[in-house]
MITIBA-68553 format. One record per residue (C-alpha): residue number from 1; residue in three letters; z, x, y. Coordinates in Angstrom, 3 decimals, always signed. Layout:
BEGIN
NODE  pos  code  c3  c1  c2
NODE  NUM  ALA  Z  X  Y .
...
***
This chain:
BEGIN
NODE  pos  code  c3  c1  c2
NODE  1  UNK  +185.622  +124.507  -10.008 .
NODE  2  UNK  +186.791  +123.329  -13.447 .
NODE  3  UNK  +189.386  +126.356  -14.046 .
NODE  4  UNK  +191.825  +127.775  -11.146 .
NODE  5  UNK  +191.739  +131.121  -10.931 .
NODE  6  UNK  +195.003  +133.022  -12.564 .
NODE  7  UNK  +195.843  +135.287  -10.460 .
NODE  8  UNK  +195.327  +137.023  -6.977 .
NODE  9  UNK  +192.396  +139.275  -7.546 .
NODE  10  UNK  +190.186  +136.364  -8.667 .
NODE  11  UNK  +191.182  +133.645  -6.261 .
NODE  12  UNK  +190.410  +136.173  -3.755 .
NODE  13  UNK  +187.222  +136.802  -5.007 .
NODE  14  UNK  +186.666  +133.149  -5.421 .
NODE  15  UNK  +187.263  +132.394  -1.907 .
NODE  16  UNK  +184.829  +135.032  -1.109 .
NODE  17  UNK  +181.940  +132.779  -2.732 .
NODE  18  UNK  +182.830  +129.628  -1.687 .
NODE  19  UNK  +181.519  +129.513  +2.349 .
NODE  20  UNK  +178.191  +130.385  +2.448 .
NODE  21  UNK  +179.219  +132.736  +6.119 .
NODE  22  UNK  +181.413  +134.857  +6.146 .
NODE  23  UNK  +183.013  +133.540  +9.471 .
NODE  24  UNK  +182.108  +130.161  +10.891 .
NODE  25  UNK  +183.842  +129.659  +14.015 .
NODE  26  UNK  +185.642  +125.890  +14.649 .
NODE  27  UNK  +188.787  +123.817  +13.493 .
NODE  28  UNK  +187.163  +120.769  +12.306 .
NODE  29  UNK  +187.096  +121.150  +8.450 .
NODE  30  UNK  +189.905  +123.153  +8.234 .
NODE  31  UNK  +191.631  +120.014  +10.046 .
NODE  32  UNK  +190.549  +118.003  +7.647 .
NODE  33  UNK  +192.344  +119.909  +4.632 .
NODE  34  UNK  +195.299  +120.678  +6.399 .
NODE  35  UNK  +195.984  +117.295  +7.761 .
NODE  36  UNK  +195.309  +116.253  +3.833 .
NODE  37  UNK  +198.409  +118.507  +3.118 .
NODE  38  UNK  +200.290  +117.651  +6.329 .
NODE  39  UNK  +200.776  +120.765  +7.542 .
NODE  40  UNK  +201.722  +122.892  +9.195 .
NODE  41  UNK  +204.999  +122.131  +10.986 .
NODE  42  UNK  +207.002  +124.608  +12.636 .
NODE  43  UNK  +210.636  +123.680  +13.795 .
NODE  44  UNK  +211.015  +127.296  +15.473 .
NODE  45  UNK  +209.710  +129.219  +18.059 .
NODE  46  UNK  +205.959  +130.023  +17.061 .
NODE  47  UNK  +204.004  +133.300  +19.147 .
NODE  48  UNK  +200.761  +133.726  +19.105 .
NODE  49  UNK  +198.807  +136.960  +19.759 .
NODE  50  UNK  +195.208  +137.481  +20.715 .
NODE  51  UNK  +193.330  +139.646  +22.222 .
NODE  52  UNK  +190.669  +142.431  +21.790 .
NODE  53  UNK  +192.932  +145.566  +21.096 .
NODE  54  UNK  +196.887  +145.666  +21.223 .
NODE  55  UNK  +197.658  +142.188  +18.814 .
NODE  56  UNK  +198.774  +144.079  +15.697 .
NODE  57  UNK  +201.302  +146.675  +17.885 .
NODE  58  UNK  +202.728  +143.639  +19.622 .
NODE  59  UNK  +203.126  +141.480  +16.456 .
NODE  60  UNK  +204.936  +144.830  +15.381 .
NODE  61  UNK  +207.088  +145.365  +19.070 .
NODE  62  UNK  +207.975  +141.967  +18.344 .
NODE  63  UNK  +209.096  +141.794  +15.044 .
NODE  64  UNK  +211.325  +144.837  +15.352 .
NODE  65  UNK  +213.248  +143.580  +18.394 .
NODE  66  UNK  +213.685  +140.327  +16.611 .
NODE  67  UNK  +214.607  +141.929  +12.780 .
NODE  68  UNK  +217.004  +144.569  +14.549 .
NODE  69  UNK  +219.129  +141.413  +16.420 .
NODE  70  UNK  +219.195  +139.970  +13.007 .
NODE  71  UNK  +216.540  +136.937  +12.745 .
NODE  72  UNK  +214.430  +136.039  +9.779 .
NODE  73  UNK  +210.959  +136.916  +11.350 .
NODE  74  UNK  +207.739  +135.549  +9.505 .
NODE  75  UNK  +204.388  +137.118  +10.841 .
NODE  76  UNK  +200.375  +136.895  +9.735 .
NODE  77  UNK  +198.392  +139.336  +10.681 .
NODE  78  UNK  +194.765  +140.533  +9.635 .
NODE  79  UNK  +193.365  +142.016  +8.238 .
NODE  80  UNK  +195.183  +143.898  +5.444 .
NODE  81  UNK  +195.150  +148.221  +4.652 .
NODE  82  UNK  +195.250  +148.053  +1.331 .
NODE  83  UNK  +197.020  +145.053  -0.323 .
NODE  84  UNK  +196.258  +141.564  +0.873 .
NODE  85  UNK  +200.247  +140.215  +0.923 .
NODE  86  UNK  +200.712  +142.373  +3.853 .
NODE  87  UNK  +199.201  +139.676  +5.742 .
NODE  88  UNK  +202.115  +137.486  +5.282 .
NODE  89  UNK  +205.251  +138.905  +5.854 .
NODE  90  UNK  +208.829  +136.632  +4.968 .
NODE  91  UNK  +211.501  +138.819  +6.961 .
NODE  92  UNK  +210.113  +141.999  +6.361 .
NODE  93  UNK  +209.090  +141.338  +2.683 .
NODE  94  UNK  +205.392  +140.760  +1.738 .
NODE  95  UNK  +204.642  +137.462  +0.055 .
NODE  96  UNK  +204.685  +137.882  -3.948 .
NODE  97  UNK  +201.344  +137.150  -5.334 .
NODE  98  UNK  +202.767  +133.695  -7.349 .
NODE  99  UNK  +203.617  +132.554  -3.783 .
NODE  100  UNK  +200.015  +133.191  -2.390 .
NODE  101  UNK  +198.320  +131.526  -5.793 .
NODE  102  UNK  +200.482  +128.820  -5.794 .
NODE  103  UNK  +199.764  +127.899  -2.048 .
NODE  104  UNK  +195.853  +128.685  -2.773 .
NODE  105  UNK  +195.892  +125.847  -5.154 .
NODE  106  UNK  +197.232  +123.235  -3.054 .
NODE  107  UNK  +195.153  +124.021  -0.264 .
NODE  108  UNK  +191.834  +123.950  -2.854 .
NODE  109  UNK  +193.283  +120.734  -4.199 .
NODE  110  UNK  +193.474  +119.076  -1.139 .
NODE  111  UNK  +189.516  +120.552  +0.487 .
NODE  112  UNK  +188.112  +118.688  -3.193 .
NODE  113  UNK  +190.211  +115.781  -2.452 .
NODE  114  UNK  +188.881  +115.206  +1.101 .
NODE  115  UNK  +186.077  +112.431  +1.337 .
NODE  116  UNK  +182.609  +114.258  +1.090 .
NODE  117  UNK  +183.893  +117.606  +0.560 .
NODE  118  UNK  +184.643  +119.987  +2.879 .
NODE  119  UNK  +184.067  +123.850  +2.505 .
NODE  120  UNK  +186.186  +126.951  +4.160 .
NODE  121  UNK  +185.706  +130.651  +4.800 .
NODE  122  UNK  +188.323  +133.117  +2.830 .
NODE  123  UNK  +190.100  +133.642  +6.554 .
NODE  124  UNK  +189.759  +130.095  +6.710 .
NODE  125  UNK  +191.209  +129.239  +3.614 .
NODE  126  UNK  +193.835  +132.277  +3.836 .
NODE  127  UNK  +195.200  +132.083  +7.331 .
NODE  128  UNK  +195.985  +128.098  +6.257 .
NODE  129  UNK  +198.257  +129.567  +3.448 .
NODE  130  UNK  +199.782  +131.961  +5.095 .
NODE  131  UNK  +200.436  +129.217  +8.125 .
NODE  132  UNK  +201.808  +126.901  +4.826 .
NODE  133  UNK  +203.632  +129.694  +3.580 .
NODE  134  UNK  +205.920  +130.610  +6.957 .
NODE  135  UNK  +206.020  +127.217  +7.958 .
NODE  136  UNK  +207.919  +126.639  +4.106 .
NODE  137  UNK  +210.019  +129.380  +4.141 .
NODE  138  UNK  +213.532  +129.774  +6.125 .
NODE  139  UNK  +212.972  +131.518  +9.406 .
NODE  140  UNK  +213.827  +131.950  +12.780 .
NODE  141  UNK  +210.757  +132.526  +14.588 .
NODE  142  UNK  +207.163  +133.324  +13.542 .
NODE  143  UNK  +204.610  +135.638  +14.914 .
NODE  144  UNK  +200.837  +134.913  +14.217 .
NODE  145  UNK  +197.480  +137.567  +14.929 .
NODE  146  UNK  +194.598  +135.559  +16.005 .
NODE  147  UNK  +191.681  +136.887  +13.666 .
NODE  148  UNK  +189.014  +136.043  +16.407 .
NODE  149  UNK  +188.608  +135.052  +19.419 .
NODE  150  UNK  +191.468  +132.106  +19.787 .
NODE  151  UNK  +189.932  +128.906  +20.515 .
NODE  152  UNK  +188.291  +128.384  +17.263 .
NODE  153  UNK  +190.244  +130.522  +15.502 .
NODE  154  UNK  +192.092  +129.040  +12.210 .
NODE  155  UNK  +195.222  +130.435  +13.886 .
NODE  156  UNK  +195.081  +127.878  +16.243 .
NODE  157  UNK  +195.342  +125.040  +14.269 .
NODE  158  UNK  +199.015  +125.619  +15.026 .
NODE  159  UNK  +200.679  +124.942  +17.691 .
NODE  160  UNK  +202.755  +127.889  +20.225 .
NODE  161  UNK  +205.452  +128.110  +21.873 .
NODE  162  UNK  +204.433  +131.160  +23.878 .
NODE  163  UNK  +200.622  +132.827  +23.964 .
NODE  164  UNK  +199.883  +135.887  +24.758 .
NODE  165  UNK  +196.550  +137.477  +25.271 .
NODE  166  UNK  +197.040  +141.138  +25.206 .
NODE  167  UNK  +193.791  +142.725  +26.513 .
NODE  168  UNK  +189.895  +141.667  +26.842 .
NODE  169  UNK  +187.049  +143.626  +26.539 .
NODE  170  UNK  +183.632  +143.513  +24.658 .
NODE  171  UNK  +183.734  +143.132  +21.020 .
NODE  172  UNK  +182.510  +140.575  +18.790 .
NODE  173  UNK  +180.150  +139.496  +21.125 .
NODE  174  UNK  +177.856  +137.463  +18.766 .
NODE  175  UNK  +180.285  +135.076  +18.339 .
NODE  176  UNK  +182.313  +135.199  +21.943 .
NODE  177  UNK  +179.961  +135.847  +24.013 .
NODE  178  UNK  +178.160  +138.692  +26.165 .
NODE  179  UNK  +180.537  +139.126  +28.974 .
NODE  180  UNK  +184.145  +139.724  +29.635 .
NODE  181  UNK  +184.632  +135.994  +31.282 .
NODE  182  UNK  +183.271  +134.009  +28.429 .
NODE  183  UNK  +185.515  +136.149  +25.897 .
NODE  184  UNK  +188.295  +135.368  +27.981 .
NODE  185  UNK  +187.770  +131.955  +27.652 .
NODE  186  UNK  +187.556  +131.875  +24.102 .
NODE  187  UNK  +190.843  +133.892  +23.626 .
NODE  188  UNK  +192.550  +132.061  +26.421 .
NODE  189  UNK  +192.318  +129.006  +24.378 .
NODE  190  UNK  +195.292  +129.885  +22.477 .
NODE  191  UNK  +197.551  +128.835  +25.079 .
NODE  192  UNK  +199.475  +125.198  +25.665 .
NODE  193  UNK  +200.448  +122.955  +28.032 .
NODE  194  UNK  +203.928  +123.234  +29.786 .
NODE  195  UNK  +204.210  +126.110  +27.885 .
NODE  196  UNK  +204.680  +130.033  +29.021 .
NODE  197  UNK  +201.304  +132.382  +28.298 .
NODE  198  UNK  +201.075  +135.816  +29.128 .
NODE  199  UNK  +198.191  +138.636  +29.581 .
NODE  200  UNK  +199.164  +141.991  +28.799 .
NODE  201  UNK  +196.054  +144.227  +30.943 .
NODE  202  UNK  +195.522  +145.001  +34.830 .
NODE  203  UNK  +192.742  +143.573  +36.691 .
NODE  204  UNK  +192.471  +140.345  +34.292 .
NODE  205  UNK  +189.198  +138.290  +34.556 .
NODE  206  UNK  +189.500  +135.219  +36.362 .
NODE  207  UNK  +188.759  +132.962  +33.035 .
NODE  208  UNK  +192.533  +133.985  +32.029 .
NODE  209  UNK  +193.807  +132.323  +35.190 .
NODE  210  UNK  +191.138  +129.253  +35.507 .
NODE  211  UNK  +192.170  +128.495  +31.564 .
NODE  212  UNK  +195.452  +128.574  +32.238 .
NODE  213  UNK  +195.321  +126.288  +34.734 .
NODE  214  UNK  +193.138  +124.471  +33.242 .
NODE  215  UNK  +195.487  +123.329  +30.379 .
NODE  216  UNK  +198.644  +123.360  +32.298 .
NODE  217  UNK  +200.150  +126.616  +30.692 .
NODE  218  UNK  +202.827  +128.727  +32.594 .
NODE  219  UNK  +200.858  +131.768  +33.155 .
NODE  220  UNK  +202.196  +135.241  +33.979 .
NODE  221  UNK  +200.527  +138.747  +34.390 .
NODE  222  UNK  +201.311  +142.437  +33.701 .
NODE  223  UNK  +201.053  +143.740  +37.336 .
NODE  224  UNK  +202.404  +140.467  +38.963 .
NODE  225  UNK  +205.216  +139.290  +36.815 .
NODE  226  UNK  +206.731  +142.375  +34.945 .
NODE  227  UNK  +205.568  +146.439  +34.397 .
NODE  228  UNK  +205.958  +149.589  +32.969 .
NODE  229  UNK  +205.978  +152.869  +34.747 .
NODE  230  UNK  +205.827  +155.884  +33.423 .
NODE  231  UNK  +208.539  +157.906  +34.823 .
NODE  232  UNK  +208.337  +161.308  +35.875 .
NODE  233  UNK  +210.037  +163.004  +32.958 .
NODE  234  UNK  +207.396  +161.092  +30.693 .
NODE  235  UNK  +210.023  +158.368  +30.113 .
NODE  236  UNK  +208.921  +154.500  +30.471 .
NODE  237  UNK  +210.927  +152.185  +32.749 .
NODE  238  UNK  +210.024  +148.353  +31.940 .
NODE  239  UNK  +210.912  +145.798  +35.050 .
NODE  240  UNK  +210.525  +141.733  +34.659 .
NODE  241  UNK  +212.659  +140.471  +38.279 .
NODE  242  UNK  +215.629  +141.806  +38.172 .
NODE  243  UNK  +216.050  +143.558  +34.399 .
NODE  244  UNK  +214.941  +146.857  +34.274 .
NODE  245  UNK  +214.872  +148.660  +30.493 .
NODE  246  UNK  +214.733  +152.018  +30.797 .
NODE  247  UNK  +212.675  +153.622  +26.886 .
NODE  248  UNK  +212.229  +157.163  +26.280 .
NODE  249  UNK  +209.738  +157.389  +23.839 .
NODE  250  UNK  +206.664  +155.134  +22.728 .
NODE  251  UNK  +204.835  +155.262  +19.501 .
NODE  252  UNK  +203.243  +151.942  +20.028 .
NODE  253  UNK  +200.794  +151.277  +23.135 .
NODE  254  UNK  +202.731  +150.734  +26.399 .
NODE  255  UNK  +201.050  +147.774  +27.139 .
NODE  256  UNK  +202.040  +146.037  +23.828 .
NODE  257  UNK  +205.843  +147.293  +24.310 .
NODE  258  UNK  +205.302  +145.835  +27.613 .
NODE  259  UNK  +204.361  +142.126  +26.195 .
NODE  260  UNK  +206.805  +142.282  +23.401 .
NODE  261  UNK  +209.979  +143.162  +26.166 .
NODE  262  UNK  +208.392  +140.030  +28.664 .
NODE  263  UNK  +207.768  +137.904  +25.497 .
NODE  264  UNK  +211.831  +138.170  +24.318 .
NODE  265  UNK  +212.583  +137.487  +27.990 .
NODE  266  UNK  +210.798  +134.313  +28.297 .
NODE  267  UNK  +212.765  +133.583  +24.967 .
NODE  268  UNK  +216.095  +134.389  +25.865 .
NODE  269  UNK  +217.314  +130.978  +25.768 .
NODE  270  UNK  +216.019  +130.044  +22.061 .
NODE  271  UNK  +215.963  +133.490  +20.648 .
NODE  272  UNK  +219.141  +135.240  +22.270 .
NODE  273  UNK  +219.365  +139.175  +22.284 .
NODE  274  UNK  +221.799  +141.878  +23.486 .
NODE  275  UNK  +219.537  +143.372  +25.946 .
NODE  276  UNK  +220.387  +146.735  +26.230 .
NODE  277  UNK  +220.205  +146.901  +22.583 .
NODE  278  UNK  +215.592  +146.081  +23.043 .
NODE  279  UNK  +215.169  +150.364  +24.454 .
NODE  280  UNK  +216.400  +151.059  +20.852 .
NODE  281  UNK  +214.295  +148.819  +19.350 .
NODE  282  UNK  +211.088  +148.654  +20.744 .
NODE  283  UNK  +211.237  +152.837  +20.706 .
NODE  284  UNK  +211.076  +152.390  +16.718 .
NODE  285  UNK  +208.822  +149.999  +16.253 .
NODE  286  UNK  +205.399  +151.639  +14.975 .
NODE  287  UNK  +202.493  +149.822  +12.828 .
NODE  288  UNK  +200.464  +151.086  +10.055 .
NODE  289  UNK  +196.424  +152.604  +11.084 .
NODE  290  UNK  +197.665  +152.839  +15.106 .
NODE  291  UNK  +197.720  +156.580  +15.806 .
NODE  292  UNK  +199.875  +157.152  +12.430 .
NODE  293  UNK  +200.441  +160.716  +10.758 .
NODE  294  UNK  +199.882  +160.609  +7.702 .
NODE  295  UNK  +200.584  +164.524  +6.655 .
NODE  296  UNK  +201.900  +167.275  +8.671 .
NODE  297  UNK  +200.749  +170.274  +8.216 .
NODE  298  UNK  +197.809  +169.710  +9.541 .
NODE  299  UNK  +198.413  +167.286  +11.058 .
NODE  300  UNK  +196.311  +164.298  +10.292 .
NODE  301  UNK  +196.416  +161.142  +12.381 .
NODE  302  UNK  +195.292  +157.077  +11.427 .
NODE  303  UNK  +193.834  +154.865  +13.751 .
NODE  304  UNK  +191.882  +151.845  +13.746 .
NODE  305  UNK  +190.148  +152.372  +17.062 .
NODE  306  UNK  +186.929  +150.644  +16.847 .
NODE  307  UNK  +185.625  +149.674  +20.360 .
NODE  308  UNK  +185.329  +151.589  +23.387 .
NODE  309  UNK  +188.713  +150.320  +25.224 .
NODE  310  UNK  +190.926  +151.314  +22.068 .
NODE  311  UNK  +188.823  +154.531  +21.656 .
NODE  312  UNK  +189.727  +155.421  +25.652 .
NODE  313  UNK  +193.544  +154.417  +24.583 .
NODE  314  UNK  +192.823  +156.590  +21.488 .
NODE  315  UNK  +192.147  +159.666  +23.663 .
NODE  316  UNK  +194.366  +159.174  +26.465 .
NODE  317  UNK  +197.550  +159.431  +23.384 .
NODE  318  UNK  +196.010  +162.559  +21.849 .
NODE  319  UNK  +196.212  +164.057  +25.212 .
NODE  320  UNK  +199.755  +163.748  +25.313 .
NODE  321  UNK  +199.952  +166.043  +21.994 .
NODE  322  UNK  +200.344  +169.568  +21.895 .
NODE  323  UNK  +197.619  +170.937  +19.530 .
NODE  324  UNK  +197.258  +174.719  +19.239 .
NODE  325  UNK  +194.114  +174.899  +17.048 .
NODE  326  UNK  +190.560  +173.062  +16.751 .
NODE  327  UNK  +190.561  +168.620  +16.299 .
NODE  328  UNK  +188.302  +167.685  +13.796 .
NODE  329  UNK  +187.439  +164.445  +13.102 .
NODE  330  UNK  +186.603  +162.008  +11.195 .
NODE  331  UNK  +184.424  +159.002  +11.956 .
NODE  332  UNK  +183.403  +155.861  +9.923 .
NODE  333  UNK  +182.062  +153.104  +12.164 .
NODE  334  UNK  +180.444  +149.157  +11.421 .
NODE  335  UNK  +177.022  +149.432  +13.180 .
NODE  336  UNK  +177.414  +146.218  +15.082 .
NODE  337  UNK  +180.450  +147.608  +17.150 .
NODE  338  UNK  +179.358  +149.815  +20.186 .
NODE  339  UNK  +179.796  +153.101  +18.802 .
NODE  340  UNK  +178.351  +155.506  +20.937 .
NODE  341  UNK  +180.340  +153.750  +23.848 .
NODE  342  UNK  +183.064  +154.536  +21.662 .
NODE  343  UNK  +182.805  +157.865  +20.812 .
NODE  344  UNK  +182.023  +159.344  +24.122 .
NODE  345  UNK  +185.892  +158.749  +24.923 .
NODE  346  UNK  +186.618  +161.372  +22.296 .
NODE  347  UNK  +183.765  +163.972  +22.947 .
NODE  348  UNK  +185.543  +166.378  +24.813 .
NODE  349  UNK  +189.155  +165.966  +22.202 .
NODE  350  UNK  +186.940  +166.993  +18.836 .
NODE  351  UNK  +185.977  +170.105  +18.398 .
NODE  352  UNK  +184.017  +169.333  +15.085 .
NODE  353  UNK  +182.948  +165.917  +13.592 .
NODE  354  UNK  +182.490  +164.624  +9.859 .
NODE  355  UNK  +180.911  +161.372  +9.604 .
NODE  356  UNK  +180.685  +159.221  +6.824 .
NODE  357  UNK  +179.145  +156.222  +5.747 .
NODE  358  UNK  +180.717  +152.673  +4.713 .
NODE  359  UNK  +178.881  +151.021  +1.875 .
NODE  360  UNK  +179.843  +147.343  +3.123 .
NODE  361  UNK  +177.673  +144.604  +4.897 .
NODE  362  UNK  +177.306  +145.978  +8.759 .
NODE  363  UNK  +178.736  +149.420  +7.640 .
NODE  364  UNK  +176.781  +152.468  +9.201 .
NODE  365  UNK  +175.188  +155.019  +6.696 .
NODE  366  UNK  +176.500  +158.832  +7.661 .
NODE  367  UNK  +172.670  +159.386  +8.511 .
NODE  368  UNK  +173.255  +156.745  +11.717 .
NODE  369  UNK  +176.494  +157.962  +12.289 .
NODE  370  UNK  +175.422  +161.693  +12.518 .
NODE  371  UNK  +171.958  +160.813  +14.741 .
NODE  372  UNK  +174.225  +159.075  +16.971 .
NODE  373  UNK  +176.719  +161.953  +17.945 .
NODE  374  UNK  +173.174  +164.536  +17.968 .
NODE  375  UNK  +172.105  +162.053  +20.497 .
NODE  376  UNK  +175.468  +162.830  +22.317 .
NODE  377  UNK  +174.139  +166.513  +22.628 .
NODE  378  UNK  +176.983  +167.161  +19.578 .
NODE  379  UNK  +176.400  +169.502  +17.545 .
NODE  380  UNK  +179.228  +170.414  +14.972 .
NODE  381  UNK  +178.310  +167.469  +12.775 .
NODE  382  UNK  +179.185  +167.459  +8.713 .
NODE  383  UNK  +177.449  +164.596  +6.973 .
NODE  384  UNK  +179.298  +163.137  +4.206 .
NODE  385  UNK  +178.877  +160.148  +2.201 .
NODE  386  UNK  +181.991  +158.305  +1.783 .
NODE  387  UNK  +185.364  +158.629  +4.381 .
NODE  388  UNK  +187.222  +160.213  +0.910 .
NODE  389  UNK  +184.736  +162.966  +0.824 .
NODE  390  UNK  +184.746  +163.702  +4.242 .
NODE  391  UNK  +188.685  +164.091  +4.377 .
NODE  392  UNK  +188.958  +166.123  +1.052 .
NODE  393  UNK  +185.908  +168.583  +2.966 .
NODE  394  UNK  +187.721  +168.483  +6.476 .
NODE  395  UNK  +191.365  +169.971  +4.737 .
NODE  396  UNK  +189.273  +172.703  +3.030 .
NODE  397  UNK  +188.649  +173.589  +6.290 .
NODE  398  UNK  +191.576  +172.932  +8.698 .
NODE  399  UNK  +193.878  +175.451  +9.556 .
NODE  400  UNK  +197.444  +174.744  +9.609 .
NODE  401  UNK  +197.546  +174.690  +13.418 .
NODE  402  UNK  +194.411  +172.232  +13.497 .
NODE  403  UNK  +194.394  +168.435  +13.760 .
NODE  404  UNK  +192.276  +166.190  +11.904 .
NODE  405  UNK  +191.660  +162.365  +13.184 .
NODE  406  UNK  +190.290  +159.516  +11.192 .
NODE  407  UNK  +189.350  +156.723  +12.997 .
NODE  408  UNK  +186.402  +154.215  +13.778 .
NODE  409  UNK  +187.234  +150.788  +12.027 .
NODE  410  UNK  +190.323  +149.377  +9.937 .
NODE  411  UNK  +187.816  +149.954  +7.131 .
NODE  412  UNK  +187.766  +153.757  +7.345 .
NODE  413  UNK  +191.943  +153.680  +7.878 .
NODE  414  UNK  +192.307  +151.503  +4.694 .
NODE  415  UNK  +189.725  +154.182  +2.514 .
NODE  416  UNK  +192.141  +157.108  +4.590 .
NODE  417  UNK  +195.446  +155.072  +3.497 .
NODE  418  UNK  +193.865  +154.636  -0.086 .
NODE  419  UNK  +192.841  +158.594  -0.388 .
NODE  420  UNK  +196.267  +159.895  +0.925 .
NODE  421  UNK  +198.310  +157.472  -1.690 .
NODE  422  UNK  +196.292  +158.594  -4.742 .
NODE  423  UNK  +196.707  +161.962  -3.721 .
NODE  424  UNK  +200.750  +161.472  -3.391 .
NODE  425  UNK  +200.370  +159.519  -7.106 .
NODE  426  UNK  +198.091  +162.631  -8.266 .
***
């Protein structure tokens, strides 16, 4: 292009139009540009997290642990809820527009100077920018979240010192395969020879251990090498070898907490921690859009659960709460998700449903969501055009003792967060 964008919004708009496909897995094109720039080069520990669910929660827990210990932590996560800058965090602060724009300009210059030219997707371009920013900042540890899969994801151009695969479930099947073993192989592609790797769910697909053995990674798994047990008093006990940590209360899923604790144990030599402080840190760990209460009366909870495994975890967390009144749900989902499989886990937990449409590619209409719930024998359904409209209507209906659950997609939660932000500003 003859003139570069002048601000971050224009840059992001430009990047959305740059490549013919929103998603194109493969590292060849990205490596051409990265090699031209000589990036990324990390001289500090790098932890890469892949998995169907729990990636963000695991990174949030690790960020809390190391920040509390005084380390400068860099994070790259996706997607963002409201601002793009949320994706790149430097010692607890979002990267500013100027730094991001300058980095995008460097990538654009390198991209156009590659012989024959090369096109990058929005995610590839912005992920490379995040990796460059993190590699050039003064940090002590870097935490990277895979976007899709693992083996061919843009994040995987950076070698990691510790690979974490959280869970494996059926999702993004058009890109990753239609069975758990195939999906597991893709996600295990972040493992590196001679480096430790963790798997965080019970009953792992065989492909996890097979891929670890193939590449020569040092795999440890939940249940075999470390564990986390619920105690009779509702507290938790994490154990690994001779070490045990008692935790009174969790805000994030126990699988993510357990993985983060094990990761910190494996990195203890290069990132020393006072182990007796960890229970306090992990109890504080939280993440936007994960079982997050955004309003107290009535209680309004937002959660990005968008597949059956996440919906099942959400149902279990709701069951832990004491709700005196009715439970209302605001639901909007993408059409390529297992919508029926996800909704089934919440049918017994929800008294009244408010369905909304997502006006975007792959977004389900409110009518299709209503029809789906009807097919599942749900009778109390209210149809709304938008998430904001659904929230407005349900809040008029709900009593102080009721609770409202908003879930189904990152986009659903993003729109909900914007609604409540605007309400607070009004």
